[in-house]
VOGU-3710 file (C-alpha; in Angstrom, 3 decimals, decimal comma):
1> mkhknlvilt> 35,708/91,977/74,853  32,817/89,466/74,657  29,316/91,097/73,356  26,747/90,759/76,362  22,975/91,886/76,425  21,034/93,406/79,493  17,829/94,950/79,821  16,870/97,318/82,773  13,491/97,744/83,531  12,194/101,200/85,488
11> crdkffgqtr> 9,218/102,328/86,771  7,792/105,832/85,146  10,045/108,156/84,686  13,212/106,037/84,967  12,393/105,705/88,306  14,767/103,042/90,227  14,150/102,665/93,894  15,582/103,667/95,975  18,184/105,778/97,532  17,215/108,033/100,422
21> kpwtsldvdk> 13,764/107,025/100,928  11,462/104,890/98,980  9,961/107,647/96,779  13,747/108,533/95,432  15,634/107,393/92,595  19,139/106,254/91,866  20,313/107,738/88,562  19,443/104,732/86,090  21,536/106,179/83,251  24,999/106,523/85,534
31> iaenirekgy> 23,801/103,050/86,249  23,719/101,527/82,852  26,557/103,621/81,795  28,935/102,063/84,237  27,226/98,646/83,101  27,860/99,378/79,573  31,649/100,362/80,670  32,190/96,801/81,414  31,421/95,555/78,088  27,431/95,058/78,418
41> evelydfhei> 25,179/96,409/75,553  22,397/98,003/78,274  18,477/98,872/77,076  16,431/100,893/79,363  13,047/100,333/79,292  9,445/101,493/81,192  7,286/98,222/82,610  4,699/99,911/80,653  6,541/99,791/77,238  7,355/96,476/77,364
51> insdlnlqdk> 3,923/95,237/78,313  1,645/97,455/75,851  4,149/97,198/72,440  5,384/94,693/70,290  8,742/94,179/71,998  8,747/90,751/72,753  11,598/90,249/75,129  12,695/86,519/75,184  16,034/84,553/76,129  17,269/88,171/77,760
61> tiiyafsqkd> 18,967/88,697/81,210  16,461/91,327/82,772  17,230/93,308/86,234  14,152/95,337/87,036  13,122/98,100/89,666  10,585/98,246/92,203  7,889/100,669/93,753  6,100/100,554/97,303  3,270/102,013/95,951  0,735/98,770/95,805
71> nyrayindiv> -1,173/99,341/92,786  2,251/99,935/90,738  4,027/96,707/93,294  0,935/94,802/91,875  1,885/95,669/88,259  5,398/95,062/88,668  4,484/91,528/90,138  2,602/90,438/86,892  5,262/91,470/84,638  7,958/90,224/85,869
81> fqlskrnqvi> 6,122/86,782/86,333  5,367/86,600/82,628  8,504/87,940/81,661  10,249/85,059/83,776  8,592/82,316/81,509  10,756/83,482/79,084  13,919/85,113/80,387  16,015/85,609/83,521  14,794/87,899/85,925  17,281/89,488/88,658
91> psydllkche> 16,425/88,997/91,510  14,101/86,305/90,824  10,622/86,140/90,921  10,479/83,983/94,247  12,611/86,894/95,744  10,288/89,514/94,363  7,201/87,622/96,070  9,351/88,210/99,318  9,748/91,541/99,125  8,210/93,265/102,213
101> nkgyqeiykk> 5,845/89,679/102,417  7,006/88,194/105,899  4,875/85,331/105,010  6,528/83,954/101,681  9,737/84,835/103,206  9,126/82,027/105,493  7,786/79,907/102,555  11,256/80,626/100,505  13,659/79,901/103,481  11,959/76,234/103,777
111> eigleslpat> 12,191/75,760/100,500  16,043/76,806/100,078  17,025/74,704/103,446  17,692/77,620/105,594  16,564/77,028/109,244  16,843/80,175/111,174  14,501/81,448/113,837  11,400/79,452/113,255  8,124/80,944/111,926  4,775/79,728/110,977
121> yyssykevdf> 2,129/81,625/108,468  -1,544/82,211/108,888  -4,206/84,323/107,318  -6,612/84,278/110,627  -6,365/84,051/114,332  -8,824/81,347/114,121  -6,088/78,592/112,575  -3,868/79,371/115,536  -4,433/77,680/118,770  -2,749/80,153/121,024
131> aslsypivlk> -3,429/78,366/124,076  -0,804/75,491/123,168  2,336/78,066/122,165  5,184/78,812/124,438  5,021/82,197/125,399  6,487/85,167/124,572  5,758/85,271/120,936  6,556/87,666/118,170  3,645/87,917/115,930  3,845/90,001/112,826
141> ttqgtngkgv> 1,800/91,308/109,977  3,140/89,924/106,603  3,628/93,795/105,418  5,223/96,872/107,318  8,293/98,280/107,704  10,083/100,320/110,540  8,843/97,963/113,090  5,200/98,815/112,432  2,968/95,253/112,680  5,101/93,731/115,090
151> yliktpdevp> 3,970/92,972/118,742  5,362/91,014/121,434  2,861/89,126/123,201  4,096/87,903/126,905  0,862/86,039/127,758  -2,403/84,037/126,052  -4,198/86,933/127,529  -2,695/89,668/125,647  -3,910/88,181/122,262  -7,263/89,261/122,139
161> eviskivkkt> -5,610/92,965/122,192  -3,279/92,155/119,604  -5,501/90,444/117,535  -8,322/93,711/117,232  -5,335/95,800/115,907  -4,829/93,286/112,640  -8,648/92,968/112,225  -10,330/95,717/110,410  -13,346/97,263/112,625  -16,586/96,855/110,951
171> svwtkadffr> -18,031/99,954/110,044  -21,469/101,304/111,614  -23,323/100,577/107,951  -22,106/97,038/108,074  -23,210/96,527/111,548  -26,610/98,018/110,700  -27,005/95,431/107,492  -26,155/92,279/110,310  -28,977/94,040/112,284  -31,393/93,762/109,218
181> rkyfrkkkfp> -30,212/90,612/108,219  -30,973/89,449/111,694  -34,102/90,465/112,823  -36,153/91,257/109,206  -34,365/89,529/106,636  -36,341/86,292/105,534  -35,377/84,534/102,591  -36,317/81,538/101,211  -34,314/79,490/98,166  -36,616/76,713/96,900
191> eypgfsdskd> -33,294/75,673/94,725  -31,334/75,314/98,077  -33,061/73,653/100,679  -30,528/73,631/103,279  -30,779/77,458/103,426  -30,806/78,738/107,062  -30,907/82,885/107,469  -29,018/82,385/110,678  -26,126/80,554/109,358  -26,162/82,574/106,205
201> lqeykeylre> -25,565/85,761/108,427  -22,779/84,187/110,046  -21,053/83,112/107,303  -21,581/86,471/105,695  -19,802/88,320/109,063  -17,232/85,893/108,411  -16,699/86,682/104,804  -16,555/90,492/105,545  -14,254/90,074/108,312  -10,949/92,203/106,942
211> eqnfiiqqyi> -7,975/90,527/108,644  -3,974/90,762/107,829  -1,837/87,636/107,165  0,752/87,607/110,017  3,345/85,055/111,308  4,330/83,921/114,679  7,879/83,804/115,254  10,155/82,808/117,995  11,205/85,681/120,787  14,596/86,334/121,316
221> pdldfdyrvl> 14,772/88,026/124,785  16,919/90,578/126,349  18,150/91,962/123,101  19,561/95,615/122,864  20,311/95,674/119,101  20,187/94,072/115,805  22,395/94,080/112,644  21,129/95,017/109,313  23,473/93,777/106,702  23,827/94,357/103,051
231> iafdryyimk> 25,530/92,310/101,197  26,524/93,434/97,802  27,998/90,280/96,028  30,953/90,119/97,992  30,674/93,659/99,511  29,230/93,462/102,970  28,118/96,785/104,854  26,990/96,366/108,421  24,889/98,558/110,183  24,251/98,058/114,212
241> rsvkkgdfra> 20,400/99,003/115,097  20,086/99,859/118,846  16,652/99,202/120,643  14,948/102,399/122,048  14,222/101,973/126,378  11,088/100,033/126,906  10,721/98,916/123,402  12,111/95,617/121,902  12,191/96,796/117,918  15,636/97,852/116,592
251> sgsklfgfdt> 13,864/98,168/113,175  12,525/101,815/112,866  14,985/102,890/115,850  16,711/105,346/113,888  19,903/104,451/116,254  22,233/103,555/114,361  25,976/102,281/114,671  28,694/101,878/112,334  31,702/99,306/113,831  34,883/98,413/111,680
261> rpdesllnfa> 35,653/95,880/113,469  32,659/93,355/114,220  32,806/89,610/115,259  33,793/87,665/112,148  31,420/85,267/113,321  28,632/87,874/112,422  30,163/88,127/108,838  30,698/84,789/108,783  26,960/83,944/109,265  26,068/86,550/106,787
271> rfvyekfdsp> 27,986/84,913/104,118  26,404/81,549/105,125  22,938/83,370/104,224  24,022/85,088/101,329  25,404/81,759/99,725  21,958/80,119/100,436  20,312/82,604/98,253  21,035/83,536/94,020  20,908/87,183/94,199  23,476/90,118/93,111
281> flsidvlfng> 21,795/91,482/96,610  20,210/90,725/100,017  19,419/92,798/102,813  19,266/90,822/106,049  18,222/91,498/109,882  20,164/89,470/111,734  19,486/88,840/115,824  22,260/88,250/118,058  21,773/86,196/121,368  25,253/86,286/122,643
291> kdyflveyqa> 25,860/82,503/121,417  23,860/82,612/117,750  22,850/84,237/115,385  19,442/84,227/113,769  18,388/85,616/110,418  14,973/87,782/110,842  13,990/89,518/107,690  15,700/89,888/104,196  14,678/91,588/101,450  16,797/91,598/97,305
301> lhfgmsvvmk> 15,422/94,388/95,877  14,194/97,783/97,086  16,094/98,264/100,689  17,335/100,750/102,506  20,235/101,952/101,617  21,440/103,900/105,149  23,746/101,007/105,434  25,619/101,846/102,597  25,507/105,560/102,699  26,409/105,871/106,066
311> sagffhkqag> 29,473/103,495/106,043  32,836/104,495/105,605  33,543/101,423/103,913  32,682/97,410/103,106  34,203/94,360/104,685  35,179/91,916/102,116  37,127/88,608/102,359  38,903/86,628/99,170  37,302/83,418/97,919  38,592/80,355/100,459
321> egswefkkek> 39,905/80,802/103,819  41,296/84,252/105,304  40,355/86,851/107,426  37,791/89,452/106,875  39,212/92,880/105,484  38,095/96,439/106,029  38,141/98,313/102,824  37,142/102,469/103,305  35,415/103,960/100,540  33,626/106,887/99,741
331> pdaenvfart> 30,028/105,318/98,960  28,342/105,719/95,458  25,054/104,001/95,317  25,168/103,792/91,773  28,783/102,537/91,362  27,741/99,881/93,846  24,604/98,943/91,602  26,454/98,419/88,609  29,600/96,740/90,152  27,544/94,120/92,026
341> fvsylekn> 25,205/93,500/89,086  28,291/92,903/86,699  30,213/90,668/89,371  26,960/88,787/89,477  26,396/88,219/85,778  30,355/87,287/85,094  29,815/85,230/88,156  26,774/83,533/86,566
//
C-alpha cells in the first residue's frame, strides 16, 4: 500500500474538539489508529510542541484541533497561519478564520462566489445608514452561538436599543475621567499647534468606545424551523430545529427533529454549498421559506456533533445522477472523523 504521511495537531492533553460540548474531546488516538489502518503514517503533536521545538514541518498534510477558549483560539490561529505557508493545513486557514466569525464568513462567501442570504459587515453602528435600510433586518454580532448576539430589528426606532446591547457601557471611573478632562484639564502642546482640548476629548471618547463587529442580514419572515446539515465528505446528516413560540431563532432552541425522508431539494442545496468549499467537513445552517433555501452560517471545524450523534443514519448519493438514499448507521464520532479525513485525502 502506498506510504502516506499525516500530522495531527491537538490542544493540550490530546484535546480534539468536540463531542457533547466544546470542552469534551474526541478520542484522537482512536481517530489516528483508524487512519493508520488505511495505510497512513500518522504523527501526533501538541501545538506547543511544534512551535517551541526544533521540529520543522514542511510539505506535510496537517489536520488540526481547535478550542473555544479565547487565548487558545488566538494561539491556534497564529500557529496554523505560520504552518499554512509551508504545508497543507486541513481545513484551510480561510476556513479557520470563518469559525464563529460571521463577518469573515461573508467575506469568504463572496470570494468563492456563493450568493445566499445577502449580508453586510461592519465594525460600528456609525458606518451604517439605518434610515435607508429595508426593514425588518437581522443584526448579528460576529461571535456568539446558540442564538446569542442575534437581534431582529423591525423598525428604525428599535435600532438604538439594539446598539446599546452591543456597545459596552462606559464605567463610572471612565466617566469621571471624561469629566476631569472636560472641566479641569488644560493642556498645550507647542509641537502640535492645532491641538484642541475639546476635540481631543471627543476623539478620546471614541477611542475608548468598546463595540462589537456585526453583520446585517436579510430577514426571512414567518419561519417555524431551520435545518442544521453536517456534511462529512459524502455523508449528509440532517437535523430540523424548530423555533420557540414568540422567537424567530431556531439556533439554541433545543427543539430537534430528525426526518429520514426530507425533501431532496434540501439535500441538493446542501451538496451545492459543500461543493463550493474545499473541506472534509462542513456544518451549515439553512433556512427555507417554502420556495428557496438560504445559507445562514457555516463551520468547517469544531462544530456541534448533535446532528450526528442523535441521527439514526445519514443520506448518501452516488456520483452523478440518482436518488438520495438514507442509510441507517449507529453513530461513532471517531469513525466518522477518520473516514471523512481519509475520503477527502484520497480524493485530493
